[in-house]
Structure formats: C-alpha cells, structure tokens
BAFI-146371 format. One record per residue: x, y, z of N, C-alpha, C in turn. Coordinates in steps of 0.05 Angstrom, whole numbers, plus 5000, padded with zeros to 4 digits. Atoms other than C-alpha are relative to their C-alpha. Example, Ala and Ser with C-alpha at 12.3 -4.5 7.8 and 13.67 -1.06 7.14 Angstrom:
<rs>
501849765000524649105156501850245000/498449764999527349795143498550225014/
</rs>
This chain:
<rs>
498850014998817567411881503050085025/498949924981822767291942503149774987/498950084999830767061941501450015036/499049954968834466892006501450174992/497949884988839367142040501749885010/499250124970844566942078502850225014/497649874976850067492097498650254991/500449685012847668272095500950105019/499149784996849768882109499250304985/502649734995847369582110501850184964/498150045034852469642030498249834985/502050105018847269122005498350174998/503149834998841369452027499750294990/499249755023843670181993501049794977/500250175032844569711929497449864989/502650135010838969321930497250175012/501749815011834169951939500350044971/499350055026837770111880499849944979/500350095028835969631840496549905007/503350015006828669661868499449765002/500250204985828368971916500050155024/499550044953828768972006498649845011/500850364977829368472057497650055011/502949994983823468222094501749635013/499150214993824667762148496549895018/502150095000819767222166497050035017/500950064982818067342230501350185030/496849984974821067792292501950015011/498150144980824267272326500849794978/499050135025827367062256501250015003/496349975003834966882252500850144975/499650015041834367022167498750204977/501849925014832167502125499949904974/499850145019830767452052498950254973/500449665014830667931992497349954992/503049805006823068241963500949994963/500349875032822568261889497549964986/502549965006815268451875499450004962/498650055025813468321801496650225004/501049725006808068971822500750165026/498749914975809969411866497050325007/502249734996805270011899501050295011/500549734995805870681904498550285014/502049715007803271381914501550154996/499549775007803271871875500350235019/499149924985805872501909498450284980/502849805022801973041850496749985003/503750024999795473121870499549925023/502250164971794872821936498750185019/500349704987789773071978499249855032/500050134979788273042049495949995014/502549975000780972822067498550255026/500949954992777373272105499850195041/498149994965777573042177502150055014/496250035002784372852168500850225015/498449694998785873652149499850075028/500149784973782873922214501649865020/498750194982785973322263503350184987/497849785005794273592221499350325011/500149744984790974242231500150125035/498250024972790974262301500649915021/497150164983796373882322499550025021/501850094980792473452354503949885019/497450224975800173112367501750184984/497449835007807473432361501749764983/498350135015810573162308502049984993/496749824993818273072300500149824975/498050045009823272852255501549775006/498350064991828472362270499050075028/499949954978827372452339501549825020/499950364975826871622371499849894971/499650235035828471242294499349785009/500350315012830270612318496949925034/504450054989823070752380499049984982/503449945010819070882324501249704974/501250185017821370172285500349755020/501050164993821069852348498249945011/504050024997813870002353499649834967/501550225032812669852282500549635003/499650195002815069242298499049715025/501750154975810968972361498349814995/503850175013805268492352499150205016/503249944982798468672364497249934994/501850214991792468382370498649924968/500050115043791068602284502950014984/497650015027798368562268501449715024/498450134982800167872314502450004995/497250065011807367802282500450284977/500049705022810668392242502349794982/497750165015816268192191503850135009/498949804994820668722229501649755027/497950234988827368302255502250195026/497649924986833568442309501350234963/497349855020838368612250497850084986/502349775013832368952210500650285014/499849824985832269402262502850095002/497049934997840769402273500550164974/500249965038840869532188499550315000/501149865007836770062186499750235021/499249864991837970452245502550004987/497949865002844270422218501250234965/500949845009841970732147498750335003/499449664989840271332201501750095006/499149824991845171472226501750034972/501149795026847171632152499850134988/500449875018842271952130497549934981/501450025035839871592083496749835015/504450095006832071352132500450145027/502049844988828171762162497749945014/503950154993821571672214499650255012/500549845004816972132218497949845030/501450124982813472082294497850255001/502749794987807272332329499350045038/498949834968808072532399497450025015/502849734991802072632451501749905031/500350164984803472662518504649935000/497350124995811972492515500049684997/499650325019809471812484499349974973/499850005033809871572417496250024999/502550185022802171492389500749794978/499350155032804371312321501449974979/498149775016808171492252501249834982/499850215029812171062200503550094996/496149995007820371002173501249974976/499749985019823571002111502050004998/497149954999829571022071499750204981/499649845020831071552024501150084991/496550055027835871511966499250244972/501049795026836072191914496649985005/502549914989829072361906497549784996/500650305001826471631909499150005044/499750134972823371521995497449834989/499750184986822070832013497849865030/501050074971816270762061499749575007/498150164996819470222105496349835020/502050174975812470032171499850315005/500449664986807870512194498049795023/501349984972802870472266499150315014/501049784985799270762302497749935027/501450134981797770592370497150345008/503649874987791071252373500050094969/499749945021787871452328500850244987/498349855009789771822264503550014989/496450024996797171732289502250034978/498650085016799871412231498950244969/502049755022795171892184501450185000/499149754996797972472214501649964986/495750115012805872182196500050004973/499350105027803671962129499150334989/499549765031801972742105501250195003/498649834990806772972147502649874984/498050075016811972662107498050084958/500550005032808072662035502150434999/498249745002809073482055502749984993/496849975013816573452055501249824978/498150175009818372942021499150274964/502049945027813073401957501050284989/498249744999816974111985502349804983/496549965012823473801981500749874979/499650195027823173501915500149714983/500050345005821872781909499050004983/502250035026818372451850498249695007/501850285002817071701880501149995028/501050184973814071461945499049714993/500450225001814770811946497249825014/499950054979810070421991498849654999/499850155015811969671967497449864993/503450145013804269331978497750324997/503049745001797469721965499849835033/499950004978794469572023496450215004/502749854992786069812043500850405016/498849764988789370332090500750214986/499149725006793770652039498150114996/501149925017789370631981497450245001/500949694996784871172011500950194986/497749565000791371672012500849954953/499450055040791171411927501749924998/497850324999796470901925497649794976/500850185022796370461861500949824988/497350375005799869811843500750044968/499149945021804169951779501649634996/496950205011808869321739502749965013/496850014979815769121766501450334959/497449695016818269511690498850294997/500149655003813870171697502750165029/498649884977816870261772501850035000/496649875010824470081755500850224972/499549705005822970711705499350175011/499249714985821071191757502249895017/497750114970826070881811502150064978/498449925023830971061752500950265004/501049794987828871701757500750245019/499449954971828771861823501749985015/498049964992834671651836502850224992/497449895014838972141791496850295003/501649724992832572751820501749935037/500449784966835673201881498250025019/502049884979832273291934500850025036/499449904980831773402004498150075031/502650034988827773162057500350195019/499649925000830273762101498750194994/501749685011827274332057497350115020/501150034978821174362114501749935025/497950004979823874482170498849665029/499250174988824273832225496350105022/501949934993818774052267498450204999/501549865019813474282219496250085015/503250104983806574512248498049954973/501750075027799974322202499750144995/501449695031798374982176501750034986/497250065023805374952145500449664995/499350275009805074212130497150094979/501749965022797274282091501450274985/499549755030800975002058500749864985/497750055015805774642033497949684980/501350115020801174051999499550194992/501049915030796874551961500750154989/497749795019803074991938501349904986/499450185015806574391912498549804980/501450225019800074071881499750014971/
</rs>
C-alpha cells in the first residue's frame, strides 16, 4: 500500500518510521516521493542469527576493512547506482539529502566494506530506540554486503537492539533467516523496540572480524 507524499522533511521521516511507514521514489531520477505502508513486513530475528561457515571464514580473515559511518553519503550514492542486475533504484537525490540529515543527527548509520581505499560494498539504515531499519545494501565485490550485514548484526546484538527491519523479503536476505510477518505483529514489535534503549557504538567503530563473530555467538 502506498500513500502519495507532497512535501517531505527529516522530521516527517522520523515520525514516519515510528509509525511503521517509510518513503521511496519511483526511480533515482524521480522528483517526488511516496509513503510505503506494507501489509507484510520483512524482519531479521537477531536471536539465533547464524553465520554460514564460508562467510564466517571471510569475516574472520578481515578480507575487507569494515568501517562505520566513514562515508555515509558515499554509501548511499553507491546503493543508488544503476547496475546490470538492478538498472533502476528507488533512491533519488531527495532521499540522499534527507537520510544524510538523519545521519548528521546520529539517527542513520552505514556499515562500509573497503579494500585498498575503494568501497567494495555495504549497507545503511535508520536507528531509533532499539530498532534498526535497514534501507539498502550493495556489493561491488563478492560477499561485501554479506560481511557488512554480519558486522551490523553483531553491533545490534551487543548494543541491545531488539528489531532489525528489512522492510521486504528477498532471496538474498532469506538465507540469513529473514521472515515475513503481518503488519499487526510488526507494529507490536516496533512499539516495544522504540522504547528500548540501545547503543549503536557498544561495539567499536572499527571492530575486527574475530571480535564481531564472538559478539554474535556470545549474545545468541
């Protein structure tokens, strides 16, 4: 279900997430946004999160230099880029500006995978209370977005978060245990999460892979 959106501010964005809705654009070139209010929502349960053995080896070896909030706008621009497998995205200029403002307020974060000074992939999202709303992820090298997700989950679990909202369910996310729940159940989880204190930086900004995997196993 969508609702048309005429004028949009960062304050609207914060209130929208607290209500369980979020904005999108028809394309990267679109000049307007619209509200999305799904009847079913994708979430990734943090308890029992399992890292596949091959991916765990990649994380442990620190194949990528994983950083938090090193270049949030750059991470958004990377997610907005058209690629062969995704010729159009929903991230336009207005969305980049608005979420960058949230980042400057400490309410949006990126987890970035770098190699030799080049962004290899990562993700970004919004953090309110004990909820993290994953917005978009991208890989320019194999496993980059997966490694970023593992680092994100470790950070959320250690920081006391109780809800990781993926918005939708994709085959890429399903392998990590993402499930789809009805809006009514999601609203209850969201209400609880918004009143839960959490710390996105309970894990250091530059945590190594071994520390990340230990954090996941110790908090499962």
